[in-house]
C-alpha positions in Angstrom: -25.5 -6.4 -2.9 -24.9 -10.1 -2.9 -22.0 -11.0 -0.7 -20.5 -14.6 0.1 -18.8 -14.5 3.4 -16.7 -17.6 4.1 -15.9 -18.2 7.8 -14.1 -20.9 9.7 -15.6 -22.7 12.7 -13.3 -22.9 15.7 -13.9 -26.6 16.8 -16.7 -25.7 19.2 -15.0 -22.8 20.7 -16.7 -19.4 21.3 -14.4 -17.5 18.8 -14.5 -13.8 18.6 -14.0 -13.8 14.8 -16.9 -16.2 14.2 -19.1 -14.1 16.5 -18.1 -10.9 14.6 -18.7 -12.6 11.1 -22.2 -13.7 12.3 -23.0 -10.3 13.6 -21.8 -8.6 10.4 -23.8 -10.9 8.0 -26.9 -10.8 10.1 -26.8 -7.0 10.0 -26.1 -6.9 6.3 -29.2 -9.1 5.9 -31.2 -6.6 8.0 -29.9 -3.7 5.9 -31.5 -5.5 2.8 -28.4 -7.2 1.3 -28.2 -10.7 0.1 -25.4 -11.8 2.4 -24.5 -15.5 2.7 -22.5 -16.8 5.7 -20.7 -20.1 4.5 -19.1 -22.0 7.4 -16.0 -24.3 6.7 -14.3 -27.0 8.9 -16.9 -27.1 11.8 -20.1 -25.3 12.6 -19.6 -21.9 14.1 -20.4 -21.2 17.8 -22.0 -18.0 18.7 -24.0 -16.5 21.6 -26.4 -14.9 19.2 -28.6 -16.7 16.7 -26.4 -18.1 13.9 -27.3 -17.0 10.4 -24.7 -19.4 8.8 -25.7 -22.0 6.2 -26.4 -25.4 7.6 -24.1 -27.2 5.3 -20.4 -27.2 6.3 -17.9 -26.9 3.4 -14.3 -28.3 3.7 -15.6 -30.2 6.7 -13.0 -30.9 9.3 -13.5 -34.7 9.2 -13.1 -34.8 5.3 -10.2 -32.4 5.3 -8.3 -34.4 7.9 -9.0 -37.9 6.3 -8.0 -36.6 2.9 -4.8 -35.3 4.3 -4.0 -38.7 5.9 -5.1 -41.2 3.1 -5.4 -41.0 -0.6 -8.5 -43.3 -0.4 -10.6 -40.4 1.0 -9.6 -38.1 -1.9 -11.6 -40.3 -4.1 -14.7 -41.2 -2.0 -18.2 -40.8 -3.4 -20.1 -37.5 -2.6 -22.7 -39.3 -0.5 -20.0 -40.6 1.9 -18.4 -37.1 2.0 -21.8 -35.6 2.9 -22.2 -38.0 5.8 -18.8 -36.9 7.1 -19.9 -33.3 6.8 -23.0 -33.8 9.1 -23.0 -31.0 11.6 -23.7 -33.2 14.6 -20.7 -35.4 13.8 -18.6 -32.3 13.3 -19.6 -30.9 16.6 -18.9 -34.2 18.4 -15.4 -34.4 16.7 -14.8 -30.8 17.7 -14.7 -31.8 21.3 -11.4 -33.8 20.6 -10.1 -31.4 18.0 -9.9 -28.6 20.5 -7.1 -30.6 22.2 -5.0 -30.7 19.1 -1.9 -28.4 19.3 -1.6 -25.9 16.5 2.0 -27.0 16.0 0.8 -30.4 14.9 -1.2 -29.0 12.0 1.6 -27.8 9.8 1.3 -30.3 7.0 -2.5 -29.9 7.0 -2.3 -26.0 6.9 0.2 -26.1 4.0 -1.9 -28.5 2.1 -5.0 -26.3 2.5 -3.0 -23.1 1.5 -2.0 -25.0 -1.7 -5.6 -25.1 -2.8 -6.3 -27.1 -5.8 -2.7 -28.3 -5.7 -3.2 -29.7 -2.1 -4.7 -33.0 -0.9 -8.2 -31.4 -0.4 -8.8 -30.5 -4.0 -12.3 -31.9 -4.2 -13.4 -30.0 -1.1 -12.2 -26.7 -2.6 -13.8 -27.5 -5.9 -17.2 -27.9 -4.1 -16.9 -24.7 -2.3 -15.9 -22.8 -5.3 -18.7 -24.3 -7.3 -21.3 -23.4 -4.6 -20.1 -19.8 -4.6 -19.5 -18.9 -8.1 -22.2 -21.1 -9.8 -25.0 -21.5 -7.2 -24.8 -18.1 -5.4 -23.1 -16.0 -7.9 -22.2 -13.0 -5.5 -21.1 -9.5 -6.3 -18.3 -9.8 -3.9 -16.6 -12.5 -1.8 -15.0 -12.0 1.6 -12.7 -14.5 3.4 -12.7 -14.1 7.2 -9.0 -14.8 7.4 -6.0 -15.4 5.1 -5.6 -19.0 6.3 -8.5 -19.8 4.0 -6.7 -18.0 1.0 -6.0 -21.5 -0.6 -9.4 -21.0 -2.3 -8.5 -17.6 -3.8 -6.8 -18.8 -7.0 -9.6 -21.2 -7.8 -12.2 -18.6 -7.0 -10.3 -16.1 -9.2 -10.4 -18.3 -12.3 -14.2 -18.7 -12.0 -15.3 -15.1 -11.2 -14.1 -11.6 -11.8 -15.8 -10.1 -8.8 -14.0 -8.5 -5.9 -12.3 -11.1 -3.5 -11.3 -9.6 -0.1 -9.8 -11.2 3.0 -10.1 -10.0 6.6 -7.1 -9.9 8.9 -8.3 -10.6 12.5 -6.1 -13.1 14.2 -4.2 -15.3 11.8 -0.8 -14.7 13.3 -1.6 -16.4 16.7 -2.2 -19.6 14.7 0.8 -19.2 12.5 3.1 -18.4 15.5 2.2 -21.8 17.0 3.5 -23.7 13.9 7.1 -25.0 13.7 9.3 -22.4 12.1 9.7 -24.2 8.8 5.9 -24.7 8.5 5.3 -21.1 9.4 7.7 -19.8 6.8 6.2 -21.9 4.1 2.5 -21.0 5.1 3.4 -17.3 5.0 4.9 -17.7 1.6 1.8 -19.5 0.2 -0.5 -16.8 1.8 1.5 -14.0 0.1 1.1 -15.9 -3.3 -2.6 -16.5 -2.8 -3.3 -12.9 -1.7 -1.7 -11.6 -4.9 -5.2 -12.4 -6.4 -7.1 -10.5 -3.8 -8.8 -7.2 -4.6 -8.2 -5.9 -1.1 -7.7 -6.6 2.7 -9.7 -5.5 5.6 -8.0 -5.2 9.0 -9.8 -4.7 12.3 -7.6 -2.1 13.7 -4.8 0.2 12.4 -2.2 -1.4 14.5 -3.1 -4.7 13.2 -2.9 -3.6 9.7 0.5 -2.3 10.1 1.7 -5.3 12.0 0.3 -7.9 9.5 1.6 -6.0 6.5 5.1 -6.6 7.8 4.4 -10.0 9.2 2.8 -11.6 6.0 4.7 -9.2 3.7 1.3 -8.0 2.2 1.1 -4.6 0.4 -0.2 -2.0 2.9 -1.8 -0.1 0.2 -4.3 -2.9 -0.4 -5.6 -2.7 3.3 -8.3 -0.6 4.8 -9.4 -0.6 8.5 -13.0 -1.4 9.4 -13.4 -1.5 13.2 -15.4 -4.2 14.7 -19.0 -3.5 15.8 -21.4 -5.3 18.0 -25.2 -5.6 17.9 -26.4 -3.1 20.5 -30.1 -3.9 20.7 -29.7 -6.0 23.8 -27.6 -3.4 25.5 -30.0 -0.4 25.0 -31.9 -0.6 28.4 -29.0 -1.2 30.8 -28.9 1.0 33.9 -25.9 2.6 35.2 -24.3 0.5 38.0 -25.0 1.4 41.6 -22.2 2.0 44.2 -21.4 -1.0 46.2 -19.2 -1.6 49.3 -17.0 -4.2 47.7 -16.3 -3.6 44.0 -16.1 -6.4 41.5 -13.3 -6.6 38.9 -14.0 -8.8 35.8 -12.7 -10.2 32.6 -14.4 -11.9 29.7 -11.9 -13.7 27.4 -10.9 -17.2 26.4 -9.0 -18.8 29.2 -5.4 -19.1 28.0 -1.9 -17.6 28.5 -2.2 -15.4 25.4 -5.3 -13.7 26.8 -3.5 -13.1 30.1 -5.5 -15.1 32.6 -2.5 -15.9 34.8 -1.4 -12.2 34.6 -4.9 -11.1 35.7 -4.8 -13.5 38.8 -1.2 -12.2 39.7 -2.3 -8.6 39.3 -5.4 -9.3 41.5 -3.0 -10.7 44.2 -0.7 -7.8 44.0 -3.6 -5.4 44.3 -4.5 -6.8 47.7 -1.0 -6.5 48.8 -1.0 -2.6 48.2 -1.3 -0.1 51.0 -4.9 1.1 51.5 -6.3 -1.6 49.2 -9.9 -2.2 49.7 -11.4 -5.8 49.6 -12.7 -6.6 46.1 -14.0 -9.5 44.0 -12.6 -11.0 40.8 -15.0 -12.6 38.4 -13.9 -14.2 35.1 -15.8 -15.7 32.2 -14.7 -17.1 28.9 -14.4 -20.3 26.9 -12.3 -23.0 28.8 -11.1 -25.7 26.6 -10.0 -29.1 27.8 -6.4 -28.2 26.7 -6.4 -25.3 29.1 -8.0 -26.9 32.2 -4.7 -27.9 33.9 -3.5 -24.3 33.2 -6.6 -22.9 34.7 -6.3 -25.0 37.8 -2.7 -24.3 38.4 -3.2 -20.6 38.1 -6.2 -20.6 40.3 -4.0 -22.4 43.1 -2.1 -19.2 43.4 -5.2 -17.5 44.9 -5.4 -20.3 47.5 -1.8 -19.6 48.4 -2.7 -16.0 49.3 -6.0 -16.5 50.9 -8.0 -15.1 48.1 -9.8 -18.1 46.7 -13.2 -17.1 48.2 -12.9 -13.7 46.4 -12.7 -15.4 42.9 -15.6 -16.8 40.8 -15.5 -18.4 37.3 -18.8 -17.8 35.5 -20.1 -19.6 32.5 -21.8 -17.4 30.0 -22.9 -19.5 27.1 -25.7 -17.2 26.0 -25.9 -13.4 25.1 -28.3 -12.9 28.0 -25.8 -14.5 30.5 -22.9 -12.5 29.1 -24.7 -9.2 29.6 -25.7 -10.1 33.1 -22.1 -11.0 33.9 -20.8 -7.7 32.5 -23.6 -5.7 34.2 -22.4 -6.9 37.5 -18.8 -5.5 37.1 -17.4 -2.2 38.4 -14.1 -2.5 36.3 -13.2 -4.7 33.3 -9.5 -5.7 33.1 -7.8 -7.6 30.3 -4.0 -7.9 30.5 -3.5 -9.8 27.4 -0.1 -10.7 26.1 -1.3 -11.4 22.5 -1.7 -8.2 20.4 -5.4 -8.3 20.1 -6.6 -7.3 16.6 -10.4 -6.7 17.5 -11.1 -6.2 21.3 -14.7 -7.2 21.1 -15.0 -8.0 24.8 -13.8 -4.4 25.5 -16.8 -3.0 23.4 -19.2 -5.4 25.2 -18.0 -4.3 28.6 -18.4 -0.5 27.6 -21.7 -1.1 26.2 -22.7 -2.1 29.7 -21.2 1.0 31.1 -18.2 -0.7 32.6 -14.8 1.0 32.2 -11.9 -0.8 31.1 -8.1 -1.3 31.9 -6.2 -2.7 29.0 -2.6 -3.1 27.6 -0.9 -0.4 25.4 -0.8 -2.7 22.3 -2.9 -4.2 19.6 -6.4 -2.6 19.1 -6.8 -1.5 22.7 -5.3 1.9 22.6 -7.4 2.7 19.6 -10.5 1.6 21.3 -9.8 3.7 24.5 -8.8 6.7 22.4 -12.1 6.6 20.5 -14.4 5.8 23.4 -12.7 7.5 26.4 -13.9 4.6 28.2 -10.9 3.5 30.3 -7.2 3.4 31.0 -4.3 2.1 28.9 -1.4 0.5 31.0 2.0 1.4 29.6 4.5 -1.4 29.7 1.9 -4.1 30.1 3.5 -5.3 33.5 1.5 -7.1 36.1 2.5 -4.7 38.8 1.4 -1.7 36.6 -2.1 -3.4 36.2 -2.3 -3.7 40.0 -1.5 -0.1 40.6 -3.9 1.2 37.8 -6.8 -1.0 39.3 -5.9 0.4 42.8 -5.9 4.0 41.6 -9.2 3.6 39.6 -11.1 1.9 42.4 -10.1 4.6 44.8 -12.5 6.9 42.9 -15.7 5.0 42.3 -17.6 7.9 41.1 -15.1 8.8 38.4 -14.9 5.1 37.5 -18.7 5.0 36.8 -18.5 8.4 34.8 -15.8 7.0 32.5 -17.8 3.9 31.9 -20.8 5.8 31.0 -18.7 8.0 28.6 -17.4 4.9 27.0 -21.0 3.5 26.7 -22.2 6.5 24.8 -19.2 6.4 22.3 -19.6 2.7 21.7 -23.2 3.3 20.6 -21.9 6.1 18.3 -18.9 4.5 16.7 -18.9 0.7 17.2 -22.4 -0.5 16.3 -23.0 -3.4 13.9 -24.6 -1.0 11.5 -21.6 1.2 11.3 -19.3 -1.9 10.7 -21.7 -3.3 8.0 -22.1 0.1 6.1 -18.2 0.6 6.0 -17.8 -2.9 4.7 -20.4 -2.4 2.0 -19.0 0.9 0.9 -15.7 -0.7 0.5 -16.9 -3.7 -1.4 -19.0 -1.4 -3.6 -16.0 0.7 -4.4 -13.9 -2.3 -5.4 -16.9 -3.7 -7.6 -17.0 -0.4 -9.4 -13.4 -0.9 -10.5 -14.1 -4.3 -12.0 -14.1 -3.9 -15.9 -17.6 -4.7 -17.5 -17.6 -7.9 -19.5 -16.9 -7.5 -23.2 -19.8 -8.5 -25.4 -18.9 -9.3 -29.0 -21.3 -8.4 -31.7 -21.4 -9.5 -35.3 -22.4 -7.5 -38.2 -25.4 -8.7 -40.5 
């Protein structure tokens, strides 16, 4: 099957959606499908080998300049291509990551207007590339914020067009209320031309059907999967005198870094609490460095600075090494996570997890039996749960190994890819065959 996958770079950030999209398309290719990963805005950043096309469509510099000045809406193609140069976009991404989402309302609305917005020529080039040069059997958008291209795609092709729901609301919630409402309205209009929607968890499907006012009957759930080859020969962790608690997530309030620090402090204040270490890894953007420093200062105030370590994990090998060295994975996120990929990665290493009772987390724990869900999502409840779990290290390791076995059974990249193909094949079978007109002699 020929599948065009349109993804969005995240301004140099290690983005879970980009990494999932890259894993999915790489797996589809291994399974014999002609899958094409088309990056937009900026190059994608992954810890596995990228399979994305080298050319960036709707490049961030062009999109921004065309929003700001009519001159750039009429520049020749050779100049636009220079501004889409991947090295330039990577360099600009260093500064773009400091931009607040709330300042992007006008640009977001213009992109959602599609051919009626200020980036008309960018959308025209993307649509031409997909429908005339690649000519796929199905088209998948990685988020509905890209849905401005849907009406133009629909005019040029009759193949199934699907969008994935996997984190759009965190961006929309950061916009000013007026911009957010207009954006949601445009998303609903654009998505009327979709053949279907894919959500990464049932809870997220339900939430987004209500939030974006999209028809629930057009949604299916395809759980995320990870490439497990690098996790195959990981040995069970050995008992140690001082256990290590860890977290792998973007460093920001919505992922709960400050809550994790507070829970770690409270853990050490509980009776019978044993000394333990806290190790954290994840992408730390320039716009969150002050938050990171301010939060870490709380550890110094309680004499726990020496028991905390921030570890950079820019490669898959480094990430796995980090996870292997943990006894317990804890992610007290505030945001209702739609995917939970770090949880799957920890479980693939045999590390049990402690997570909130919202988003995709309860579904992952229920399916894998690889951890504990904290009801109420309070910092004190996380501290109590960590304390209880660490009191029985043998059971902790047993739960981790159970989770590992179930991740290999239910959450492989191959399972994710096959479910996606089955859905797209089903949609393609419902497309009416083109009518051929014959004339008599």
